[in-house]
N, C-alpha and C positions, 0 to 999 in steps of 0.2 A: 337250501335256505338262503334267502336274500341277505343282504348286508343289513338292511333295516330290521329283518327279523332276528339276526344275530345280536344286534343292539338291544332290541326288546327283551331278548332272552336274558340279559344282564340285569334287568330292572328289579327282579325279586331279591337277589343277593344284595343288591345296593339299598334296599328299603325304599324304593321309589316305584311309582307307576307311570312315570313320564319324564321327559327330559328335553331341555332346551340346548340346542347345538348352535354355537356362533363362530366356531373356528371354520375358516374358509376351506382349508384343506380337508377338514373332516366332513364338511358340508359336500364337497365334491365328491369325496369317497362314498358316502351314503346315498347321494341323490343324482349325481352327474352335473349339478349346477356348478359353473365355474366362473370365478371373477378374481381378479387381482385387487379389487377394492375391498376393503375391509368394511363390515357392517351393512352391506347391501341386502342381506338376506339372512334368515335364521331358519332352522328346522326345529318344529316342535312336534315331538313324539309323544302323544298323550293316549294312554291305553293302547287300543289297537289301531289308532289313526295317526297318520303322519301328515304334517302340513309344511310346505315350503313357504315361508312368509317373506315377500319382497314388496316392491312398489312399482308404479307404472313403467319406471325406466327399464326394469328387467323382466316385466311380465312375459312378453313374447319369448325372450331368451329362456326362461324358466319353463314355459310350456314345451319348447323344443327340446331342451337338454334333459328334461326329466320325463319325457314321453316314455310310456310303458311302465314307469315306476308306480308303485302302490301308495300314492300320495296325492294330496289336494294342493293346488297352487292358490295361495292367498295373496292377491294384489292388494295391499293395505293402502288406503287413502291417508297419507301421513297427516294431513291437515285436520282430519276428523277423528282419527283413532291412533293412539300411541301404540307401541309394540306391547307394553304391559296390558293395555285394554284388549288387543287382540288375543293374547294369551289367556286373559280372563274369559273371554268369549268362547274361545276354542277348547279350553281344557278344564278350567275350574267351573265356570258357569255351566257348562254342558254336563258336567259330571263324569267326563271322560277320565280325568286324572286329578288327585287330590294332593299327591306328594311328588313334586317336580324336583329333579336335579338339574344343575346347570354347570357349565364348564368354567371353573374359577380362574383358569389360566388364560382364558380367551374372552373375557369380558372385564371392563374397568368397574371400579367400585361405585363411580358416579353413574354409570349406565345400569348397574344392577340396583342402586338405590331408586333410581327413576321407575323401573319396573316393579320394584317391590312396593313403592308408594301407590302406583296404579292397581295393584293387586290388594291393597290395604293390608300389606304384610310388613313385618319387621324385615329389615335387610338380610337377616339371617333365617328367615322363614322358610326358605328352600334349601336344599342340600348342596353344598358345593362339592364338586367332584373334579378329579384330575386323572387324565390319561385313559379314559374308558374307551373312546373310539380309537385312540392311538394304539391300544393293545390289539385291537381288531385289525389294524392296518399292518402290523408286523409281519405277518406271513403273507408274501405276495402270490397272487392268483396268476395263472398262466397269462392272461390278458395283460396284467400289469408288467409281468416280466417281458412281454413281447415290446411294450412301449420303452422299457428301460434298456433293452437290447439294442433298440434302434437309436436311442438317445446316445448310447456308448459308442455305436458305430460312426455316428455323425461327429462325436467328439474326436475319435481316432483320425478321421479323414481331415477334419479342420485343423488339427495340429500339424499334420503333415503339410498341409497348404501353407500354414504360417511359417514353419521352419524353413521352408524354400525361400522365404522373403526377408528373413532376419538379416540385417546388415549393420555394420558399425555406423553410428550416427543417427540411426532410427531411434526415436524416443520410446520409452516403455509404453506411454499412452498410445502412440501410433501402432505400436505392435499389438497392443490389446484391442484396438479398433479393428485391426485387420483380422484378428482371430474371431472376434464377434461377428463381423461381416461374413466370414466363412461359415460360422455356425448357421446363420440366418439363410444364406444362399443354399446351404445343404439341407434345409428343412426344419431346422429347430424353431420352436415357438418363441424363444427368447433365450436368455442366459439363465442358468440355474441358480446363479448368485453372482454378485459382482466380480468380475474377472480379477484374479490376482496375478500381478506380472511384476516381478522384483528381480533387478539385475545387480551384478557387482556386490559391493558390500550391502546393498539393500536386501539382497537375497537372504539375509539372515532374519528377516521379518516374515514369520509364518503366514501372515495375512497382509502382506505388503501391497497396497494399492498402486496402480500405475501412475508414474510421475513424469515430469518432463525431462528426466535424466536421460541422456543419450547413451546408446549401448556402445561398448568398447571392446576391442579384441581382448580376449582373456577373460571376460565376464562369465561368471557362473549365473545362470537365468532360471528362476524358478516360475513355472506357469501353472497355475491351479484354475481350472474352469469346468464347465458342464453345459450340456444341451438338455433341452425340455421337449419331450413328446406326449402329448395328451396330459400335460401336467406333471409327468414323471420325469425324474432328473437323473443325470449322470454326474459324476464328480471324479476328476482325474487330475493328477499333478505329475508333471515330469520336470526334470532338472536338466538343462543342457549347458554346453560351454561354447561361447562364440570364439572360435579359433581352437588352438591346442590347448588341452587341459595341463595344468602343472601338477606336479607329483602330489601335492597335498590335495588338490581338487579330485584327483583320481582316487586317493585314499578315502576321503570323506565320502565320495559318491560310492565307493565299493562297499563301505560299511553299511551305508543306508540301503543299498540293494540287497545285500545279505540279510539285514534286519527285516526288510520287507518280504523276502522270499521266506524267512523263518516264520514271520507273521501269518502269511498266507497258508503255509503248510501246517500251522498249529490250529487252524480253525476247523471245527467239526461239530456236527450236531451232538447234543448231549452233554456239552461241557459248558461251565459258566464263561460269560463274556470276559471275566477278569483274567482267565487263564491265558489266552494268546498275549494279552497286554503284558502280564507278568514275565512270560518267557522272552519277549522282546525286550522289555526293560532290563532283565538280567544280562542279556547279551550285550546290550549297548553300555551297561554300567562297567563292563570289563575292557571298554575300549579307551584309548587316550582322549576321547571327546565325551566322556560320560556325562559331564556336567552341562554339556550343550545340547543333550538330547531333549526332544520335546515330550511333554506329558501325553499319555494316552496313545492309543494306536489306531482308533477309527470310531465310526459311528454308522447307524443304520441310515438308510436313505430311501426316498420313495417320492411322495407328493411334496415333501419337504426335503431340503438338502441335508439338514441335521435332524434325525429322528432318534428316538431311543429304540433299543438299547445302545450303550457305547461299549466299545473295547477299552475298558479302564480298570484300574485296580479295585474300584469301589462298586463295580456293577456285576452282581452275580446272577443276573438273568441267564437262564439256560438257553443255549443256542438251539434253535429248531430249524428243520428244513423249511425253505421258503423266505428266510430272512436275507435280505440284501444289506451288505455291510461294506464300508470302505476299510482298506488297510493302508496306513499312510505314515510310517515312521519318518523322523526327520532329524537332522543335526544343524543347529543354528548357532553360528558363531558371530557375535556382535562386532562389527568393524572389519570383518573378513567376507562373510557370506554364509550360504547355507545350501542344503540340499534336501529334497522330499521326493519320494516316489509314492504315488496313490493309485490304487486300483479299486473297482467295484467288483464284488464278489457275491455270488448266489449260493447259500448254503443247501446242500442237497443231503439226502438220507445217507449217502455215502460220498464223502469228499465235497468239492465245491466246483462251481463253474465261474471262470473268469469273464466278466462282461467287458471290460476295457482291454483292448488288445495291443495298444501301441507298444513298440519295443522298449525294454527296460535296460538295455545296454547303454552306457554313457554315450551320447551323441556330441560329436565336435562339429561345429558348423564352419565350413571353410569360408 
């Protein structure tokens, strides 16, 4: 069964006979069409017919990337036909579909109003839906896992290159650029997300962006980054020390390392996502740094860096084989610094497979 067929199979239970897809990651998953620009294409699945709707700028690209897929490419003349009018012509006017759903999380109110006006409908005339395609994306297929494995290998190698270059006096921004250069020259399509690089006291910021701060001997440095292959991402964090680590740095890092191992060992198919998060939270709550522990344990990853489900106390999604998740506990002490270790894992029928392989022992850079 193709991905488009799997989507169509959900329609009856949702009370619809068609759906408008506007999320670019969801479009890529269903059709193969890929773009970092938002709003350049839509997928209309009406009855038994699928249409990728774009314009002259992306017509050739769509024909190439969607070759072999059971869909028709519609190159819309934006000056003569609005998106709503195209939907009217292809779905409602043709009788292919009468009850259309749309992705409420991926279209603005004003965009939907414009479509609804063209369709002579009240803005609430179609059914707003959430997370339909995202649920199909949760369990990764072998081809998806291959891309993620390659992204993880590139990240491992790129971090090794960076650590050989870190020296006192280098700025955080210079280090981040060097890491991103290593990713690109190793084959990554880009960065999975804006690179996080925070040193010294700034390492207490879980998402600290690179600054002009110069690295100093004794700094604890948190590096969070990822590679991209065919749109699929890796996400890894390592914390290192420039020079010899202090006793407290060793203590904090050791606790984070133990928490991360506990988290990874707790993940298995058939249990709720909340369980590993609760186990790690209880462990960290008994340490001297309990009030500095970060919330949550991790998240799913794939065509987007942060996907559902989450390893958090409020998420009772049952873990299934094929889920790819991050495990990333951390301790963040304002004014002092922090540490996080993050890896990507694939849930299997029995146990897990670790995608990111970079060493987890504390690294002291001479």
